C-alpha positions as a Markdown table, in Angstrom:
| # | Residue | x | y | z |
|---|---|---|---|---|
| 1 | Met | -23.9 | -147.5 | 9.2 |
| 2 | Lys | -23.0 | -149.6 | 6.1 |
| 3 | Thr | -19.8 | -149.2 | 4.5 |
| 4 | Pro | -20.2 | -148.3 | 0.8 |
| 5 | Thr | -18.8 | -151.0 | -1.8 |
| 6 | Ile | -16.1 | -150.2 | -4.0 |
| 7 | Gln | -18.6 | -150.1 | -7.0 |
| 8 | Glu | -20.9 | -147.6 | -5.1 |
| 9 | Lys | -17.7 | -145.3 | -4.4 |
| 10 | Val | -16.8 | -145.4 | -7.9 |
| 11 | Thr | -20.4 | -144.8 | -8.9 |
| 12 | Asp | -20.5 | -141.7 | -6.5 |
| 13 | Ile | -17.4 | -140.2 | -7.9 |
| 14 | Phe | -18.5 | -140.5 | -11.5 |
| 15 | Thr | -21.9 | -139.0 | -10.6 |
| 16 | Arg | -20.3 | -136.1 | -8.9 |
| 17 | His | -18.5 | -135.6 | -12.1 |
| 18 | Gly | -21.5 | -135.6 | -14.3 |
| 19 | Gly | -21.2 | -139.2 | -14.9 |
| 20 | Lys | -17.9 | -138.8 | -17.1 |
| 21 | Ile | -14.3 | -138.5 | -15.8 |
| 22 | His | -10.7 | -138.6 | -17.0 |
| 23 | Met | -8.8 | -141.4 | -15.3 |
| 24 | Ala | -6.4 | -139.0 | -13.7 |
| 25 | Glu | -9.2 | -137.2 | -12.2 |
| 26 | Ala | -10.8 | -140.5 | -11.0 |
| 27 | Ile | -7.5 | -141.5 | -9.3 |
| 28 | Gly | -7.2 | -138.0 | -7.7 |
| 29 | Ala | -10.6 | -138.5 | -6.2 |
| 30 | Gly | -9.7 | -141.9 | -4.5 |
| 31 | Ile | -10.1 | -144.5 | -7.0 |
| 32 | Ser | -7.4 | -147.0 | -7.2 |
| 33 | Arg | -6.3 | -148.2 | -10.7 |
| 34 | Tyr | -7.1 | -151.9 | -9.7 |
| 35 | Ala | -10.7 | -150.7 | -8.8 |
| 36 | Phe | -10.9 | -148.5 | -11.9 |
| 37 | Tyr | -9.9 | -151.4 | -14.2 |
| 38 | Lys | -12.1 | -153.8 | -12.2 |
| 39 | Met | -15.2 | -151.7 | -13.0 |
| 40 | Leu | -14.1 | -151.4 | -16.4 |
| 41 | Gln | -13.9 | -155.1 | -16.8 |
| 42 | Arg | -17.3 | -155.8 | -15.2 |
| 43 | Gly | -19.0 | -153.1 | -17.5 |
| 44 | Val | -19.9 | -150.7 | -14.7 |
| 45 | Ile | -17.9 | -148.1 | -16.7 |
| 46 | Glu | -16.9 | -147.6 | -20.3 |
| 47 | Gln | -14.2 | -146.0 | -22.3 |
| 48 | Leu | -15.3 | -142.9 | -24.4 |
| 49 | Ser | -11.7 | -142.0 | -25.8 |
| 50 | Arg | -8.1 | -142.5 | -24.4 |
| 51 | Gly | -8.3 | -141.6 | -20.7 |
| 52 | Val | -12.1 | -140.5 | -20.6 |
| 53 | Tyr | -14.5 | -142.9 | -19.1 |
| 54 | Arg | -18.2 | -142.7 | -18.4 |
| 55 | Leu | -20.9 | -144.7 | -16.4 |
| 56 | Ser | -22.5 | -147.5 | -18.4 |
| 57 | Ser | -25.8 | -146.9 | -16.9 |
| 58 | Leu | -26.1 | -143.4 | -18.4 |
| 59 | Pro | -28.5 | -143.0 | -21.4 |
| 60 | Pro | -26.8 | -143.3 | -24.8 |
| 61 | Ile | -24.8 | -140.3 | -25.8 |
| 62 | Thr | -26.7 | -138.3 | -28.6 |
| 63 | Asn | -23.4 | -137.1 | -30.2 |
| 64 | Pro | -20.5 | -139.1 | -28.9 |
| 65 | Asp | -17.9 | -137.5 | -31.3 |
| 66 | Leu | -18.4 | -134.0 | -30.2 |
| 67 | Val | -18.8 | -135.0 | -26.5 |
| 68 | Thr | -15.4 | -137.0 | -26.7 |
| 69 | Val | -13.7 | -134.0 | -28.4 |
| 70 | Ala | -14.9 | -131.5 | -25.9 |
| 71 | Leu | -13.7 | -133.7 | -23.0 |
| 72 | Arg | -10.3 | -134.2 | -24.5 |
| 73 | Ala | -9.9 | -130.7 | -25.7 |
| 74 | Pro | -12.2 | -128.3 | -24.0 |
| 75 | Lys | -10.5 | -125.1 | -25.2 |
| 76 | Ala | -11.0 | -126.0 | -28.8 |
| 77 | Val | -14.1 | -125.1 | -31.0 |
| 78 | Val | -16.0 | -127.1 | -33.3 |
| 79 | Cys | -15.9 | -125.6 | -36.8 |
| 80 | Leu | -16.4 | -125.9 | -40.5 |
| 81 | Ile | -18.2 | -129.0 | -41.7 |
| 82 | Ser | -18.7 | -130.4 | -38.3 |
| 83 | Ala | -20.5 | -127.0 | -37.1 |
| 84 | Leu | -22.4 | -127.1 | -40.4 |
| 85 | Ala | -23.8 | -130.5 | -39.5 |
| 86 | Phe | -24.5 | -129.3 | -36.0 |
| 87 | His | -26.6 | -126.5 | -37.2 |
| 88 | Gly | -28.2 | -128.7 | -39.9 |
| 89 | Ile | -27.2 | -126.7 | -43.0 |
| 90 | Thr | -25.3 | -129.3 | -44.8 |
| 91 | Thr | -26.1 | -132.8 | -46.3 |
| 92 | Arg | -22.3 | -133.8 | -45.8 |
| 93 | Ile | -21.6 | -136.4 | -43.0 |
| 94 | Pro | -18.5 | -135.5 | -41.3 |
| 95 | His | -15.9 | -138.4 | -41.3 |
| 96 | Glu | -13.8 | -136.4 | -38.6 |
| 97 | Val | -14.5 | -133.7 | -36.3 |
| 98 | Asp | -13.2 | -130.3 | -37.5 |
| 99 | Ile | -11.9 | -128.2 | -34.6 |
| 100 | Ala | -10.3 | -125.0 | -34.3 |
| 101 | Ile | -7.6 | -123.9 | -32.0 |
| 102 | Ala | -5.8 | -120.5 | -31.6 |
| 103 | Glu | -2.4 | -119.9 | -33.3 |
| 104 | Gly | 0.3 | -120.9 | -30.9 |
| 105 | Ser | -1.7 | -123.4 | -29.1 |
| 106 | Ile | -0.6 | -127.0 | -28.7 |
| 107 | Thr | -2.3 | -129.4 | -30.9 |
| 108 | Pro | -4.6 | -131.7 | -28.9 |
| 109 | Arg | -3.8 | -135.4 | -28.9 |
| 110 | Ile | -6.9 | -137.2 | -29.8 |
| 111 | Asn | -6.7 | -140.7 | -31.1 |
| 112 | Phe | -10.5 | -141.2 | -31.5 |
| 113 | Pro | -12.7 | -139.9 | -33.1 |
| 114 | Pro | -10.4 | -138.8 | -35.9 |
| 115 | Val | -10.2 | -135.0 | -35.9 |
| 116 | Ser | -8.9 | -132.3 | -38.3 |
| 117 | Val | -7.3 | -129.3 | -36.7 |
| 118 | Phe | -7.6 | -125.9 | -38.1 |
| 119 | Arg | -5.5 | -123.0 | -36.7 |
| 120 | Phe | -7.2 | -119.5 | -36.5 |
| 121 | Ser | -5.7 | -116.2 | -35.5 |
| 122 | Gln | -6.6 | -114.9 | -32.1 |
| 123 | Lys | -9.1 | -112.7 | -33.3 |
| 124 | Thr | -11.0 | -115.1 | -35.7 |
| 125 | Phe | -10.8 | -117.8 | -33.0 |
| 126 | Glu | -12.4 | -115.8 | -30.3 |
| 127 | Ala | -15.3 | -114.6 | -32.4 |
| 128 | Gly | -18.7 | -116.2 | -32.6 |
| 129 | Ile | -18.1 | -119.1 | -30.0 |
| 130 | Lys | -21.3 | -120.4 | -28.4 |
| 131 | Thr | -21.3 | -123.1 | -25.8 |
| 132 | His | -23.9 | -125.9 | -26.1 |
| 133 | Thr | -24.6 | -128.5 | -23.5 |
| 134 | Ile | -24.7 | -131.8 | -25.1 |
| 135 | Asp | -25.3 | -134.7 | -22.6 |
| 136 | Lys | -24.4 | -132.6 | -19.7 |
| 137 | Ile | -21.2 | -131.6 | -21.3 |
| 138 | Pro | -20.2 | -128.1 | -22.5 |
| 139 | Val | -19.3 | -128.2 | -26.2 |
| 140 | Arg | -17.9 | -125.0 | -27.9 |
| 141 | Ile | -19.2 | -124.4 | -31.3 |
| 142 | Phe | -19.0 | -121.6 | -33.7 |
| 143 | Cys | -22.3 | -119.8 | -34.2 |
| 144 | Ile | -24.0 | -120.4 | -37.7 |
| 145 | Glu | -22.9 | -117.0 | -39.2 |
| 146 | Lys | -19.4 | -117.2 | -38.0 |
| 147 | Thr | -19.3 | -120.8 | -39.3 |
| 148 | Leu | -20.3 | -119.6 | -42.9 |
| 149 | Ala | -17.7 | -117.0 | -42.8 |
| 150 | Asp | -15.1 | -119.5 | -41.7 |
| 151 | Cys | -16.2 | -121.8 | -44.6 |
| 152 | Phe | -15.7 | -119.1 | -47.2 |
| 153 | Lys | -12.3 | -118.4 | -45.7 |
| 154 | Phe | -11.2 | -122.2 | -45.9 |
| 155 | Arg | -13.2 | -122.8 | -49.1 |
| 156 | Asn | -10.2 | -124.2 | -50.9 |
| 157 | Arg | -9.8 | -126.9 | -48.3 |
| 158 | Ile | -13.4 | -127.8 | -47.8 |
| 159 | Gly | -14.7 | -127.1 | -51.3 |
| 160 | Met | -16.8 | -124.4 | -52.7 |
| 161 | Glu | -19.8 | -126.7 | -53.3 |
| 162 | Val | -19.9 | -127.4 | -49.5 |
| 163 | Val | -19.9 | -123.6 | -48.7 |
| 164 | Leu | -22.7 | -122.7 | -51.3 |
| 165 | Glu | -25.1 | -125.5 | -50.3 |
| 166 | Ala | -24.6 | -124.4 | -46.6 |
| 167 | Leu | -25.5 | -120.9 | -47.5 |
| 168 | Lys | -28.4 | -122.0 | -49.4 |
| 169 | His | -29.8 | -124.1 | -46.6 |
| 170 | Tyr | -29.3 | -121.2 | -44.2 |
| 171 | Ser | -31.1 | -118.8 | -46.6 |
| 172 | Asn | -34.1 | -121.2 | -46.8 |
| 173 | Asn | -34.5 | -122.6 | -43.6 |
| 174 | Lys | -33.0 | -120.2 | -41.1 |
| 175 | Lys | -33.7 | -116.6 | -40.0 |
| 176 | Val | -31.1 | -114.5 | -42.0 |
| 177 | His | -28.9 | -112.2 | -39.8 |
| 178 | Thr | -27.1 | -110.2 | -42.6 |
| 179 | Asn | -25.5 | -108.0 | -40.1 |
| 180 | Leu | -24.0 | -111.0 | -38.3 |
| 181 | Leu | -22.8 | -112.4 | -41.7 |
| 182 | Val | -21.3 | -109.2 | -42.7 |
| 183 | Lys | -19.6 | -108.8 | -39.1 |
| 184 | Tyr | -17.9 | -112.2 | -39.3 |
| 185 | Ala | -17.0 | -111.8 | -42.9 |
| 186 | Arg | -15.1 | -108.8 | -42.0 |
| 187 | Ile | -13.4 | -110.4 | -39.1 |
| 188 | Cys | -12.4 | -113.4 | -41.4 |
| 189 | Arg | -11.4 | -110.9 | -44.3 |
| 190 | Val | -13.7 | -112.5 | -46.7 |
| 191 | Glu | -16.4 | -109.6 | -47.0 |
| 192 | Lys | -15.5 | -109.0 | -50.8 |
| 193 | Ile | -15.6 | -112.8 | -51.7 |
| 194 | Met | -18.9 | -113.3 | -49.7 |
| 195 | Gln | -20.7 | -110.1 | -51.0 |
| 196 | Pro | -21.8 | -111.4 | -54.5 |
| 197 | Tyr | -22.9 | -114.6 | -53.0 |
| 198 | Leu | -24.8 | -112.9 | -50.3 |
| 199 | Glu | -26.5 | -110.6 | -52.8 |
| 200 | Ala | -27.5 | -113.6 | -55.2 |
| 201 | Ile | -28.8 | -116.0 | -52.4 |
| 202 | Leu | -30.1 | -113.7 | -49.8 |
C-alpha cells in the first residue's frame, strides 16, 4: 500500500476540518510546523487570518471577512451595519466587521479584518441570533428585525440616517414582521423611540 505524501496528509487533515483549520488544530492533528510552513510556502494552503488557514484549491470565499471573523471569534455575533449589509438593507459598505459580544466576555483579538466590538447585555445578546452557513462555516448573525432594533439602540454611534435608510429598505423590500420588530424593540428598550418611525414608515 502506497504511503501518503506529506502534502496528501496535510490535504486530508484540512479536508476533514472542512478545508479550513487553526494552526494549533493542524499541529494537534499531526502536521509538523515544518510541513505546515512548507505547504504554505508552496501555495498548497493559504492564510485567512492570524492562525487560520485554508486549502488554496477551495473555491473563492464569498464573504471572507465574515468567515474569518467567525473562525477567530465563533461566539461573537455579526451586528449593526455588517448585519444590515448581510441582509441587504443598506447602501453602506462596511469598512470593518461589527460584532457583538456579551458583557463580561473577553474581547476577541483579531488583527484582520478590522472589527468594531459592541458589548451587549446578556438578554440583548442572546436575542435574535441566527446561524448562517457561509462557505461551510457557521456564522452567527442577528436576524433582520433584531438588527433594526439594535441600530436604534446604537443610533448615536452609527448615525440616524443609516437606521432610517435600513428601515425604509426593510419596509419596501422585505416581508414586514411588526410583531418581531416590537418584540426586539422591547428587549432593546427602544420601543418608544421606534414607535413613531414604525407608524410612519410601516
